[in-house]
C-alpha positions in Angstrom: 0.2 -0.1 0.1 1.3 3.5 -1.1 2.2 5.9 1.9 -0.3 8.3 0.5 -3.2 5.8 0.8 -2.2 4.8 4.1 -2.3 8.4 5.8 -5.5 9.2 3.7 -7.1 6.1 5.2 -5.4 7.2 8.7 -7.1 10.3 8.5 -10.5 9.1 7.9 -10.2 6.5 10.5 -9.0 8.9 13.1 -11.7 11.3 12.3 -14.4 8.6 12.6 -12.8 7.6 16.0 -12.8 11.1 17.5 -16.6 11.5 16.3 -17.5 8.1 18.0 -16.1 8.9 21.3 -18.2 12.3 21.1 -15.2 14.9 20.5 -16.7 18.2 18.8 -16.6 17.9 15.0 -15.1 21.2 14.2 -12.3 20.8 16.7 -11.9 17.1 15.4 -11.6 18.3 11.8 -9.1 21.0 12.6 -6.9 19.0 15.1 -6.5 16.0 12.8 -5.5 18.3 9.8 -3.1 19.9 11.9 -1.8 16.6 13.3 -1.4 14.9 9.9 0.3 18.1 8.6 2.8 17.8 11.1 3.2 13.8 10.5 3.7 14.6 6.8 6.2 17.3 7.6 8.2 15.0 9.6 8.0 12.5 7.2 9.4 14.4 4.4 12.0 16.7 6.1 13.3 13.9 8.7 13.1 10.6 7.1 13.0 11.6 3.3 10.0 9.5 2.7 8.6 9.2 -0.8 5.7 11.6 -0.2 4.8 14.8 -1.9 3.8 17.2 0.8 4.7 20.9 1.3 3.8 22.5 4.5 4.1 25.9 3.2 1.9 25.1 0.3 -0.9 23.4 2.4 -0.6 25.3 5.6 0.8 28.5 4.4 -2.4 29.4 2.6 -4.9 28.5 5.1 -5.4 32.1 6.2 -6.6 32.9 2.5 -8.7 29.8 2.3 -10.4 30.6 5.6 -11.0 34.2 4.7 -12.4 33.0 1.3 -15.1 31.0 3.1 -16.0 33.8 5.6 -15.9 36.5 2.8 -18.0 34.4 0.2 -21.2 36.7 -0.5 -23.1 33.5 -0.8 -22.6 32.5 2.8 -24.4 35.8 3.8 -27.7 33.7 2.8 -27.0 31.3 5.7 -27.7 33.5 8.6 -30.5 35.3 6.8 -32.5 32.0 6.0 -31.9 30.8 9.4 -33.3 33.9 11.1 -36.2 33.9 8.5 -37.0 30.5 9.8 -36.7 31.2 13.5 -38.6 34.6 13.2 -41.3 32.5 11.3 -41.5 30.2 14.2 -41.8 32.9 16.7 -44.5 34.6 14.7 -46.9 31.7 15.5 -47.6 30.9 11.6 -47.5 27.2 12.3 -50.2 27.4 15.0 -52.6 29.3 12.8 -51.9 26.9 9.8 -52.6 23.9 12.0 -55.9 25.2 13.5 -57.2 26.3 10.3 -56.3 23.4 8.2 -57.7 20.9 11.0 -61.0 22.6 10.4 -60.7 21.7 6.7 -59.3 18.1 6.7 -60.0 16.9 10.4 -63.2 15.5 9.4 -61.4 13.0 7.0 -60.0 9.5 8.0 -56.3 10.3 8.7 -57.2 14.1 8.1 -55.0 15.4 11.1 -51.9 13.4 9.6 -52.7 14.9 6.1 -52.8 18.4 8.0 -49.4 17.9 9.5 -48.1 17.0 6.2 -49.3 20.1 4.4 -48.3 22.2 7.4 -44.8 20.6 7.4 -44.5 21.4 3.6 -45.2 25.3 4.4 -42.9 25.0 7.2 -40.1 23.6 5.1 -40.4 26.1 2.6 -40.5 28.9 5.2 -37.8 27.7 7.5 -35.4 25.0 6.3 -34.5 24.2 9.8 -34.9 20.5 10.7 -35.0 21.0 14.5 -37.3 23.7 14.8 -39.8 22.0 12.2 -39.6 18.6 14.0 -40.2 19.9 17.5 -42.7 22.6 16.3 -44.8 19.8 14.4 -44.4 17.4 17.3 -45.8 19.6 19.7 -48.7 21.0 17.7 -49.7 17.5 16.6 -48.7 14.6 18.5 -51.2 15.4 21.7 -54.3 16.2 19.5 -53.6 13.1 17.1 -53.3 10.6 20.3 -56.6 12.4 21.7 -58.3 11.6 18.4 -57.2 7.7 18.9 -54.6 7.8 16.2 -51.9 5.1 16.5 -49.0 6.3 18.4 -46.6 5.2 15.9 -48.4 7.0 12.9 -48.8 10.1 15.0 -45.0 10.2 15.9 -43.6 9.1 12.6 -45.8 11.7 10.7 -44.6 14.4 12.6 -41.1 13.5 12.6 -40.7 12.4 9.0 -42.6 15.4 7.6 -40.4 17.8 9.8 -37.3 16.5 7.7 -38.6 18.0 4.4 -37.3 21.3 5.7 -33.6 20.1 4.5 -34.8 19.4 0.9 -37.7 22.0 0.2 -36.3 25.3 -1.0 -35.0 27.8 0.5 -32.7 25.1 2.0 -29.5 25.9 3.7 -28.2 22.5 2.9 -28.7 23.2 -0.8 -26.8 26.7 -0.3 -23.7 24.7 1.3 -24.1 22.1 -1.7 -24.0 24.9 -4.2 -21.1 26.4 -2.6 -19.0 23.2 -2.3 -20.1 22.0 -5.7 -18.5 25.3 -7.1 -19.7 25.2 -10.6 -22.4 27.4 -12.4 -24.2 24.3 -13.6 -25.2 23.7 -9.8 -25.8 27.2 -8.8 -28.2 27.7 -5.8 -30.9 28.9 -8.0 -30.8 25.5 -10.1 -30.4 23.5 -7.1 -33.6 25.4 -5.5 -35.6 24.6 -8.6 -34.2 21.1 -8.9 -35.6 20.3 -5.4 -39.1 21.6 -6.0 -40.7 18.7 -7.7 -38.9 15.9 -5.6 -39.9 18.0 -2.4 -43.6 18.0 -3.5 -43.5 14.3 -4.8 -42.4 13.1 -1.3 -45.1 15.1 0.4 -47.7 13.5 -2.1 -46.2 10.1 -1.3 -46.7 10.8 2.4 -50.4 11.9 2.0 -51.1 8.9 -0.2 -49.5 6.7 2.5 -51.6 8.1 5.2 -54.7 7.8 3.1 -54.3 4.2 2.2 -52.8 2.9 5.5 -56.0 4.7 7.2 -58.1 2.9 4.7 -56.8 -0.4 5.0 -56.4 -0.3 8.8 -59.0 1.8 10.3 -57.4 1.7 13.8 -54.4 3.5 12.6 -56.4 6.8 12.1 -60.3 6.6 13.2 -62.8 8.8 11.7 -63.9 11.4 14.1 -67.2 11.1 15.4 -68.1 14.6 15.9 -67.3 16.1 12.3 -67.7 19.9 11.9 -69.1 21.1 8.5 -67.0 22.8 6.3 -68.3 26.6 5.9 -67.3 29.6 4.1 -65.9 31.0 7.3 -63.8 27.8 7.2 -62.3 28.5 3.9 -61.7 32.1 4.8 -59.8 31.1 8.0 -57.6 28.8 5.9 -57.1 31.4 3.2 -56.0 34.0 5.9 -53.4 31.6 7.3 -52.0 30.3 4.1 -51.7 33.6 2.0 -49.1 35.2 4.4 -46.4 32.4 4.2 -47.4 31.4 0.9 -46.7 35.0 -0.4 -43.4 35.2 1.5 -42.2 31.8 -0.2 -43.2 32.9 -3.6 -41.6 36.4 -3.0 -38.2 34.5 -2.1 -38.1 31.9 -4.4 -39.7 33.9 -7.2 -37.0 36.4 -6.8 -34.2 33.9 -7.2 -35.9 32.0 -10.1 -36.6 35.0 -12.4 -33.3 36.3 -11.6 -34.5 39.6 -10.0 -32.4 39.0 -6.8 -29.4 37.0 -6.0 -29.9 34.1 -3.5 -28.1 36.5 -0.9 -30.4 39.4 -1.8 -33.5 37.0 -1.5 -32.4 35.8 1.9 -32.4 39.2 3.0 -35.7 39.8 1.6 -37.0 36.5 3.5 -35.6 37.7 6.7 -37.4 41.2 6.5 -40.5 39.4 5.4 -40.5 37.1 8.4 -39.8 39.8 10.6 -43.1 41.8 9.1 -45.2 38.7 9.6 -44.2 38.5 13.2 -45.3 42.3 13.6 -48.6 41.5 11.7 -49.4 38.7 14.0 -48.5 40.7 17.1 -45.6 38.5 17.9 -42.7 41.0 17.3 -41.2 41.8 20.7 -37.9 42.3 22.3 -37.9 38.8 23.7 -38.6 37.2 20.4 -36.1 39.3 18.4 -33.3 38.4 21.2 -34.1 34.8 21.0 -34.0 34.7 17.3 -30.7 36.7 17.0 -29.1 34.4 19.5 -30.2 31.2 18.0 -29.2 32.4 14.4 -25.8 33.4 15.8 -25.4 30.1 17.4 -26.5 28.0 14.4 -24.2 29.9 12.2 -21.2 30.1 14.3 -21.7 26.2 14.5 -21.7 25.8 10.7 -18.7 28.1 10.0 -16.8 26.3 12.8 -17.2 23.2 11.0 -16.4 24.9 7.8 -13.1 26.5 9.2 -12.3 22.8 10.5 -13.2 21.2 7.2 -11.2 23.7 5.3 -8.0 22.7 7.3 -8.9 19.1 7.1 -9.2 19.2 3.5 -6.3 21.3 2.5 -4.0 18.5 4.4 -6.0 15.8 2.9 -5.1 17.3 -0.7 -1.7 17.9 0.1 -1.2 14.3 1.2 -2.7 13.2 -2.1 -6.2 12.4 -0.9 -7.7 13.7 -4.1 -5.7 11.2 -6.2 -6.4 8.4 -3.6 -10.3 8.8 -3.7 -10.5 9.4 -7.6 -8.6 6.1 -8.2 -10.6 4.2 -5.6 -13.9 5.4 -7.3 -12.7 4.9 -10.7 -11.4 1.4 -10.0 -14.8 0.2 -9.0 -15.8 -2.4 -11.4 -19.0 -0.5 -12.4 -20.2 1.9 -15.1 -21.1 5.4 -14.4 -24.5 4.3 -13.0 -23.0 1.9 -10.5 -20.5 4.5 -9.3 -23.2 6.9 -8.6 -25.2 4.2 -6.9 -22.2 3.2 -4.8 -21.6 6.8 -3.6 -25.2 7.2 -2.7 -25.1 4.0 -0.5 -21.9 5.0 1.3 -23.6 8.5 1.9 -26.5 6.6 3.2 -24.4 4.7 5.6 -22.6 7.7 6.7 -25.7 9.2 7.7 -26.0 6.7 10.1 -23.0 8.4 12.0 -22.4 12.0 10.6 -24.8 15.1 10.4 -25.5 16.4 6.9 -23.1 19.1 7.7 -20.1 17.3 7.9 -21.1 15.1 5.1 -21.7 18.1 2.7 -18.6 19.8 3.8 -16.3 16.8 3.7 -17.6 13.8 1.5 -19.3 15.9 -1.2 -16.3 18.0 -2.3 -14.2 14.9 -2.6 -16.5 12.7 -4.6 -18.5 15.3 -6.6 -15.4 16.2 -8.9 -14.9 12.6 -10.0 -18.5 12.0 -10.6 -18.8 15.0 -12.6 -16.0 14.2 -14.7 -17.7 11.3 -15.8 -20.4 13.5 -17.4 -23.2 13.3 -14.8 -25.5 16.3 -14.6 -24.6 18.4 -11.4 -28.0 19.3 -10.3 -29.4 15.6 -10.6 -26.4 14.4 -8.6 -27.0 17.3 -6.0 -30.6 16.4 -5.5 -29.8 12.9 -5.2 -27.3 13.6 -2.6 -29.8 15.8 -0.9 -32.5 13.2 -0.5 -30.0 10.6 0.6 -29.0 13.2 3.2 -32.8 13.6 4.2 -33.1 10.0 4.5 -30.2 9.8 7.2 -32.3 12.4 9.5 -34.4 9.3 10.2 -32.3 6.4 10.6 -30.9 5.3 13.9 -28.8 5.5 15.8 -27.9 9.0 15.1 -30.9 10.1 13.2 -31.1 13.8 14.6 -34.9 14.1 13.9 -35.3 10.9 16.1 -33.7 13.0 19.0 -35.6 16.1 18.3 -39.2 14.3 18.4 -38.1 12.4 21.6 -37.8 15.7 23.4 -41.5 16.7 22.9 -43.4 13.1 22.9 -45.9 12.5 25.6 -44.6 10.1 28.4 -46.5 7.1 27.1 -44.6 7.0 23.8 -41.4 4.9 23.7 -38.4 4.8 21.4 -39.6 1.6 19.8 -42.7 3.7 18.7 -40.8 6.3 17.1 -38.6 3.9 15.2 -41.9 2.0 14.0 -43.4 5.3 13.1 -40.7 6.4 10.8 -40.0 3.0 9.1 -42.7 3.6 6.4 -41.4 7.2 5.6 -38.0 5.7 5.2 -39.0 3.3 2.7 -41.0 6.1 0.9 -38.2 8.3 0.9 -35.8 5.4 -0.5 -38.6 4.8 -3.1 -38.3 8.6 -4.0 -34.7 8.2 -4.3 -35.1 5.5 -6.8 -37.5 7.4 -8.9 -35.1 10.4 -9.1 -32.3 8.0 -10.1 -34.4 6.4 -12.7 -36.0 9.5 -14.0 -33.6 12.3 -14.0 -36.1 15.0 -15.3 -37.7 15.0 -12.0 -34.7 16.9 -10.9 -33.5 18.4 -14.1 -36.6 19.5 -15.9 -37.5 22.6 -14.2 -34.1 24.2 -14.0 -33.5 23.6 -17.5 -36.7 25.0 -18.6 -36.4 28.1 -16.7 -32.9 28.8 -17.7 -33.5 28.0 -21.1 -35.7 31.2 -21.4 
């Protein structure tokens, strides 16, 4: 085994070990990068090892690389979209959507779960923050569904799974990071946002169909309400008043990006301002909510940028040790055609999602595998959406499915971990089916971006 290959494997193994023992990700990345930079320097200067490694060429430019990450105008969109989501959470929009849509769909068998899906899609397109969406949906829906005699697993699984749509449905902070890491105009933020629209809506439709079919086949899962209230003109008006404000904000943000009126960064500013105005409209704009929104935005942004800086150090050393060549040779040596290579990468990404968060996978794994895949002629938007759906699935897979931890924190006492696992299992299958559909029918991800950019 070549020395470069050995060092690259050791870097990966060391990183996984530090994660498994619970060491912070950002410090793990930065520390391991510096450690192996020192090892490479010692091997070259002291032992004259047959290894191409230049300390000054890798570590001497770190200040410029880190500055390039922090000064990237696109990254301004991250705190703006995060603030938009948190402020919409504070505005009480979800409560208004839930209460009004329940009056419309609550009379149907499985109607409450269908309402959760619709509200979840609206939240996904408004916030893009998994933790906030899962917790909010869980708090708003699990109790009332259990009171309506819904099966525990269906109630918890629906709230948990629908909350993960926020990572896929635009505006998604994950897609912003993916566009930055891919670094090609063919996979710009606008194209990725457009590419995710159809898959996101398709997943939501599959969720609703599953709820309707499951409730029909097994009536005990979602009993029909005994005291069904008639749908009146007042009910429709309440739904309209609850849906129009957030929908208008979504159309304004995404429409300005899709039509080219505003850049992603500018549109994120529009979204942040719009969310603040909605909080004012609903009487929720006060000093406490603003302080909490700013604090949570700063904390989340600092977390992401800490991993950004650590990943920059890690990647710089990995490349200096020949990591790009090792990974490229390993991928191209697979006994498959392009289709098999893409499937292998998706499988590895799915397995990594059992242990790593989407931030680490996006910042570390994607930049390493994407150049090789794109060199094979793969459409970057299609590959990015496949990668995104795969990462979304990882939120629901134990043992480190973060959505499972979020929902557990707001579950009533009678719900145990087994109920959560049983509840999300059908939705994991649905997400894998959606992943296969996108894989076998590429236009699901590429048609909308190509149509819009063709004009």
